[in-house]
C-alpha positions in Angstrom: 13.8 -77.7 77.7 13.1 -80.6 75.1 15.2 -78.5 71.8 18.0 -78.4 74.3 18.8 -82.1 75.6 17.8 -83.1 71.5 20.5 -80.5 70.2 23.2 -81.9 73.1 22.3 -85.5 72.2 23.3 -84.7 68.7 26.6 -82.1 69.4 27.6 -85.0 72.1 27.3 -87.9 69.8 29.1 -85.9 67.1 32.0 -85.0 69.3 32.3 -88.9 70.4 32.8 -89.6 66.4 35.2 -86.8 65.7 37.5 -88.0 69.0 37.2 -91.2 67.7 38.2 -90.2 64.2 41.5 -87.6 64.7 42.8 -89.7 67.5 44.5 -92.8 65.9 45.0 -94.5 69.5 41.3 -94.7 69.2 41.4 -96.7 66.2 40.4 -100.1 67.6 37.3 -102.3 67.1 36.0 -101.3 70.5 35.9 -97.6 69.4 34.9 -99.0 65.7 31.7 -100.1 67.4 31.4 -96.9 69.8 31.7 -94.7 67.0 29.0 -96.6 64.8 26.4 -96.5 68.1 27.0 -92.8 68.2 26.1 -92.3 64.8 23.3 -94.6 64.9 21.9 -92.7 67.8 22.0 -89.8 66.0 19.8 -90.8 63.3 17.7 -92.8 65.8 16.6 -89.8 68.2 16.5 -87.6 64.7 13.3 -90.2 63.5 11.3 -88.9 66.0 12.3 -86.1 67.9 12.1 -83.2 65.5 8.5 -84.1 64.3 7.6 -84.2 68.5 9.1 -80.8 69.1 7.3 -79.4 65.6 4.2 -80.4 66.9 5.0 -79.0 70.6 6.1 -76.0 69.1 2.9 -75.4 66.3 0.3 -77.1 68.5 -0.2 -79.0 65.4 -0.5 -82.9 66.1 -1.2 -84.0 62.5 1.4 -86.2 60.3 0.8 -87.2 56.8 0.4 -90.6 55.7 3.3 -90.9 53.9 5.1 -89.1 56.5 3.5 -91.5 59.4 5.1 -94.6 57.5 8.5 -93.5 56.6 9.1 -92.4 60.7 7.7 -95.7 61.2 10.0 -97.5 59.0 13.0 -95.6 59.8 12.1 -96.0 63.3 12.0 -99.8 63.5 14.8 -100.2 61.1 17.2 -98.3 62.8 16.1 -100.2 66.2 16.9 -103.2 64.5 20.3 -102.1 63.4 21.5 -100.8 66.9 20.0 -104.6 68.8 22.5 -106.1 65.9 25.0 -103.4 67.0 24.9 -104.5 70.6 25.3 -108.1 70.0 28.3 -106.9 67.6 29.5 -105.2 70.7 28.9 -108.0 73.2 30.5 -110.4 70.8 33.9 -107.7 70.5 34.0 -107.5 75.1 33.6 -111.3 75.3 36.6 -111.9 72.8 38.6 -109.2 75.0 38.0 -110.5 78.4 37.6 -114.3 77.5 40.6 -114.7 74.7 42.7 -111.6 75.3 45.8 -112.4 74.0 43.9 -113.3 70.5 41.6 -110.0 70.7 43.8 -108.3 67.8 44.0 -111.1 65.7 39.9 -111.9 65.5 38.6 -108.9 66.0 40.4 -107.3 62.5 39.5 -108.2 59.0 42.4 -109.9 58.6 41.3 -113.1 60.4 38.3 -113.6 57.5 39.7 -111.8 54.7 43.4 -112.5 54.8 44.3 -113.3 50.7 43.1 -111.7 47.2 40.8 -108.7 47.0 39.1 -109.0 43.6 35.1 -109.1 44.0 34.4 -111.5 41.0 30.9 -110.0 40.5 28.8 -106.9 39.7 28.4 -106.0 43.1 29.1 -106.3 46.7 27.0 -109.5 47.4 26.7 -112.4 50.3 28.0 -114.8 48.1 30.9 -113.2 46.2 32.2 -111.7 49.0 32.5 -115.0 51.2 34.4 -116.7 48.8 37.0 -114.4 49.7 37.5 -115.7 53.0 40.5 -117.5 54.2 38.6 -118.7 57.0 35.8 -121.0 58.1 32.7 -119.6 57.3 30.5 -122.3 58.0 28.5 -120.5 60.6 27.9 -117.5 58.5 27.0 -119.7 55.2 24.2 -121.5 57.5 23.1 -118.5 59.0 22.6 -117.1 55.7 20.8 -119.9 54.2 18.2 -120.0 57.4 17.3 -116.1 57.1 17.0 -115.6 53.4 15.5 -119.1 53.1 12.7 -118.4 55.8 12.3 -114.3 54.1 12.2 -116.2 50.9 9.7 -118.9 51.1 7.8 -117.2 53.7 6.8 -114.4 51.0 6.5 -116.6 48.1 3.6 -118.9 50.4 2.0 -115.5 50.8 2.2 -115.4 46.8 1.5 -118.5 45.6 -2.0 -119.0 48.5 -3.2 -115.6 46.9 -3.2 -117.4 43.7 -4.3 -120.1 44.8 -7.4 -118.0 45.7 -7.4 -115.9 42.4 -7.8 -118.9 40.7 -10.6 -120.4 42.6 -12.4 -117.1 42.5 -12.1 -116.9 39.0 -13.0 -120.3 38.3 -16.5 -120.1 40.4 -17.9 -116.4 38.9 -15.9 -116.5 35.3 -16.9 -119.0 32.6 -16.0 -117.7 29.1 -12.6 -117.4 28.2 -12.6 -113.9 27.3 -13.5 -113.2 30.8 -10.7 -115.4 32.0 -8.4 -113.9 29.7 -8.8 -110.4 31.1 -8.7 -111.7 34.3 -5.0 -112.9 34.4 -4.3 -109.8 32.0 -4.2 -107.5 35.3 -1.7 -110.5 37.2 0.5 -111.0 34.1 3.0 -108.4 35.0 3.2 -109.0 38.6 3.6 -113.0 37.8 6.4 -112.3 35.8 8.1 -110.2 38.3 7.5 -112.8 40.9 9.0 -115.9 38.4 12.1 -114.1 37.5 13.3 -112.6 40.9 12.4 -115.3 43.1 13.6 -117.9 40.7 16.7 -115.8 40.3 17.2 -115.7 44.0 17.1 -119.5 44.6 19.5 -120.1 41.8 21.8 -117.5 42.9 21.6 -118.1 46.7 20.5 -122.0 47.2 23.1 -124.6 48.0 24.8 -126.0 44.8 27.3 -128.7 44.4 29.1 -126.8 42.1 29.5 -123.5 42.1 28.8 -121.7 38.5 30.4 -118.1 39.2 29.6 -116.6 36.0 25.7 -117.9 35.8 25.5 -116.6 39.3 26.7 -113.1 38.0 24.3 -113.5 35.2 21.1 -114.1 37.2 22.0 -111.4 39.7 22.6 -108.8 37.1 19.0 -110.0 36.0 17.1 -109.0 39.1 19.1 -106.4 40.2 19.3 -104.6 36.7 16.2 -105.4 34.8 13.8 -105.7 37.6 12.7 -102.2 38.4 11.7 -102.1 34.6 9.7 -105.2 35.4 8.3 -103.9 38.6 6.9 -100.3 37.1 5.8 -102.1 34.1 3.5 -104.4 36.9 2.6 -101.2 39.1 1.0 -100.0 35.6 -0.9 -102.9 34.8 -2.5 -102.5 38.4 -3.3 -99.1 37.5 -5.0 -99.5 33.9 
């Protein structure tokens, strides 16, 4: 019975996606959101249901540690994504009901991106995409600053507090220069990664009086391309 319900759920959502895709009359913002919601629902139920069905069929209730973490990550990530999607659908309904005459204009990419389409960057990032906008993006910029600033500062604060405790502990327990050197050598790679990553992020994403695009591209390339090499060396230093 559970397998039947799961299969019907998958088929139903797939049919919605196919109907919207092949019927050009349904290529509207509302059905765009419905298609995304159907796709999200397929991923959402597939995060937990297959494992549950396997447990019921085999009477084996075990799950690996990695499998548990992956399932938890996907479940909550997709759940948060659905929250944002439902909020976007609410905005769509608000515009459709409260501003019906302007609906087709507001709910289109043209209201935001109506001019040049050349992204002056190595990849599609928030800042270079927003520079293409030809409408008022003040609210979007402020929201981005608040969310990005909170995330960055929160994690940076944890890093700083942890290393303050590390330094305090080393001062209390280690009295020799060689001991200090050995203790800090285990943290050197991590500190380099932290400095480059947070430093680059702050340079690129903090508000500027004059926007130096080429410098932003340089620092973005630094943390996007080379960071995985530094992270790998940091991991090796922890495992030695």
